[in-house]
PAZAPA-4460 file (N, C-alpha, C; in steps of 0.05 Angstrom, whole numbers, plus 32768, in hexadecimal, padded with zeros to 4 digits):
% residues 87
    n_x    n_y    n_z   ca_x   ca_y   ca_z    c_x    c_y    c_z   seq   type   mol
   8647   8B8E   8A75   8643   8B9B   8A5B   8631   8BB2   8A60     1      X     A
   8638   8BC9   8A56   8629   8BE1   8A5B   860F   8BE2   8A4B     2      X     A
   860D   8BD4   8A35   85F5   8BD5   8A24   85E0   8BC1   8A2C     3      X     A
   85E4   8BB2   8A42   85D2   8B9D   8A49   85BE   8BA6   8A5F     4      X     A
   85A5   8B9F   8A5B   8591   8BA5   8A6F   858B   8B8B   8A7F     5      X     A
   8577   8B8C   8A91   8572   8B75   8AA1   8567   8B5D   8A91     6      X     A
   8559   8B63   8A7C   854F   8B4D   8A6A   8566   8B3F   8A5C     7      X     A
   857A   8B4F   8A53   8592   8B43   8A47   85A1   8B32   8A5B     8      X     A
   85A3   8B3B   8A74   85B1   8B2B   8A88   85A3   8B11   8A8E     9      X     A
   8588   8B12   8A8E   8579   8AF9   8A93   857D   8AE6   8A7B    10      X     A
   857E   8AF1   8A63   8583   8AE0   8A4C   859F   8AD4   8A4D    11      X     A
   85B3   8AE4   8A56   85CE   8ADA   8A59   85CF   8AC3   8A6D    12      X     A
   85C1   8AC7   8A83   85C0   8AB1   8A98   85B3   8A98   8A8C    13      X     A
   859E   8A9C   8A7C   8590   8A85   8A71   85A2   8A76   8A5D    14      X     A
   85B2   8A85   8A4E   85C4   8A78   8A3A   85D9   8A67   8A48    15      X     A
   85E2   8A71   8A5F   85F8   8A63   8A6D   85ED   8A4F   8A82    16      X     A
   85D3   8A4B   8A83   85C7   8A38   8A96   85CD   8A1B   8A8E    17      X     A
   85CE   8A0A   8AA2   85D1   89EE   8A9D   85B9   89E0   8AAA    18      X     A
   85AB   89CE   8A9C   85AF   89C6   8A80   85A7   89DC   8A6D    19      X     A
   85B0   89D9   8A54   85AC   89ED   8A3F   858E   89F1   8A3A    20      X     A
   8586   8A0A   8A39   8569   8A11   8A35   8563   8A10   8A18    21      X     A
   8550   89FF   8A10   8548   89FC   89F4   852F   8A0A   89ED    22      X     A
   8525   8A1B   8A00   850C   8A29   89FB   850F   8A47   89FB    23      X     A
   8528   8A51   89FB   852E   8A6D   89FB   8527   8A7A   89E1    24      X     A
   8519   8A90   89E1   8511   8A9D   89C9   852A   8AA8   89BB    25      X     A
   852C   8AA3   89A1   8542   8AAC   8991   8545   8ACB   8992    26      X     A
   852F   8AD9   8992   8531   8AF7   8992   853F   8B01   89AB    27      X     A
   853D   8AF3   89C1   854B   8AFB   89D9   8569   8AF8   89D6    28      X     A
   8572   8AE2   89C9   858E   8ADD   89C5   8599   8AF2   89B2    29      X     A
   858A   8AF8   899D   8593   8B0C   8989   8596   8B27   8996    30      X     A
   8582   8B2F   89A7   8584   8B49   89B5   859C   8B4A   89C8    31      X     A
   85A2   8B34   89D5   85BA   8B32   89E7   85D3   8B37   89D7    32      X     A
   85D6   8B29   89C0   85EE   8B2C   89B0   85F2   8B49   89A6    33      X     A
   85DC   8B56   899F   85DE   8B72   8996   85E6   8B83   89AE    34      X     A
   85DA   8B7E   89C5   85E1   8B8E   89DD   85FE   8B8A   89E6    35      X     A
   8609   8B72   89DF   8625   8B6C   89E5   8638   8B7A   89D2    36      X     A
   862D   8B87   89BE   863E   8B96   89AB   8643   8B89   8991    37      X     A
   8634   8B74   898B   8638   8B65   8972   862A   8B75   895B    38      X     A
   8637   8B73   8944   862B   8B7E   892B   861C   8B67   891E    39      X     A
   8604   8B6D   8914   85F3   8B5A   8907   85F6   8B5C   88E9    40      X     A
   85FB   8B46   88DB   85FD   8B45   88BE   85E8   8B31   88B5    41      X     A
   85D4   8B3C   88A7   85BF   8B2B   889D   85C8   8B1C   8884    42      X     A
   85C2   8B03   8883   85C9   8AF2   886C   85B0   8AEB   885C    43      X     A
   85B3   8AD8   884B   859C   8AD0   883A   8589   8AC0   884B    44      X     A
   856F   8AC4   8847   855B   8AB5   8855   855B   8ABA   8873    45      X     A
   855E   8AA5   8883   855E   8AA8   88A0   8579   8AA9   88AC    46      X     A
   858E   8AAA   889C   85A9   8AAA   88A7   85B1   8AC6   88B1    47      X     A
   85C0   8AC6   88C7   85C9   8ADF   88D3   85E5   8ADA   88DF    48      X     A
   85F6   8AEE   88DE   8611   8AEC   88E9   8614   8B02   88FD    49      X     A
   8621   8AFC   8913   8627   8B0F   8928   8646   8B12   8929    50      X     A
   8650   8B2B   8929   866C   8B30   8929   8674   8B42   8940    51      X     A
   868B   8B3C   894D   8696   8B4D   8961   86B3   8B48   8963    52      X     A
   86C3   8B5D   8962   86E0   8B5B   8966   86ED   8B45   8953    53      X     A
   86E4   8B44   893B   86EF   8B31   8928   86E5   8B14   892A    54      X     A
   86D4   8B10   893E   86C8   8AF5   8941   86AC   8AF4   8936    55      X     A
   86A5   8ADE   892A   868A   8ADB   891D   867D   8AC1   8926    56      X     A
   8662   8AC3   8926   8652   8AAB   8929   863B   8AAD   8916    57      X     A
   8634   8A96   890A   861E   8A95   88F6   8607   8A85   8902    58      X     A
   85EF   8A8E   88FD   85D7   8A80   8906   85C2   8A81   88EF    59      X     A
   85B0   8A6E   88F1   8597   8A70   88E2   8581   8A75   88F6    60      X     A
   8572   8A8A   88F2   855D   8A90   8905   8548   8A79   8904    61      X     A
   853D   8A72   891B   852A   8A5D   891C   8510   8A65   890E    62      X     A
   8504   8A52   8900   84EA   8A57   88F4   84DE   8A3C   88EE    63      X     A
   84C5   8A38   88F0   84B1   8A4C   88F6   84AF   8A53   8914    64      X     A
   84BC   8A44   8925   84BA   8A49   8942   84CC   8A60   894A    65      X     A
   84CA   8A68   8963   84DA   8A7F   896E   84F1   8A76   897F    66      X     A
   84F0   8A5C   8988   8504   8A53   899B   851E   8A4C   898F    67      X     A
   8534   8A53   899D   854F   8A4C   8995   8553   8A30   89A0    68      X     A
   8558   8A1D   898F   855D   8A02   8998   8577   8A00   89A7    69      X     A
   857C   89EB   89B5   8593   89E8   89C6   85AE   89EE   89B7    70      X     A
   85B0   89E4   899F   85CA   89E8   8991   85CF   8A06   898B    71      X     A
   85BA   8A15   8987   85BD   8A32   8983   85C5   8A40   899D    72      X     A
   85B9   8A37   89B3   85C0   8A43   89CD   85DD   8A3C   89D4    73      X     A
   85E6   8A24   89CE   8602   8A1C   89D3   8615   8A2D   89C2    74      X     A
   860E   8A31   89A9   861F   8A40   8997   8620   8A5D   89A0    75      X     A
   8609   8A68   89A9   8609   8A84   89B4   861A   8A86   89CD    76      X     A
   8619   8A72   89DE   8629   8A71   89F7   8647   8A72   89F0    77      X     A
   864F   8A61   89DD   866B   8A5F   89D5   8674   8A7A   89C9    78      X     A
   8664   8A86   89B9   866B   8AA0   89AD   866D   8AB5   89C2    79      X     A
   865B   8AB6   89D5   865C   8ACA   89EA   8675   8AC6   89FB    80      X     A
   867D   8AAD   8A00   8696   8AA9   8A0E   86AE   8AB3   89FF    81      X     A
   86AE   8AAF   89E4   86C4   8AB8   89D3   86C7   8AD6   89D4    82      X     A
   86B0   8AE5   89D6   86B2   8B02   89D6   86B3   8B0D   89F2    83      X     A
   86B5   8AFC   8A06   86B9   8B04   8A22   86A0   8B0D   8A30    84      X     A
   8689   8B02   8A28   866F   8B09   8A35   8666   8AF0   8A44    85      X     A
   8667   8AF1   8A5F   865E   8ADB   8A6F   864E   8AE7   8A86    86      X     A
   863D   8AD6   8A93   862D   8AE1   8AA9   863E   8AE7   8AC2    87      X     A
***
């Protein structure tokens, strides 16, 4: 992906790591999705939608903590695979 820097690539590797990383900062995942060309649609409260090529994924941003729990990391991994972004 042309919009990705080295930090985005490290985040991508962390998302696809086994076992699933449950301490990854949500802001890094969000930055990766934007770098991958996703459009961000803000929802009510902490909800956010990412869209690319007609595909969508919905998340609730973590609060009060910053970490994306494992289920968010897994959902991000599945969405990245759908849009063709893999390490």
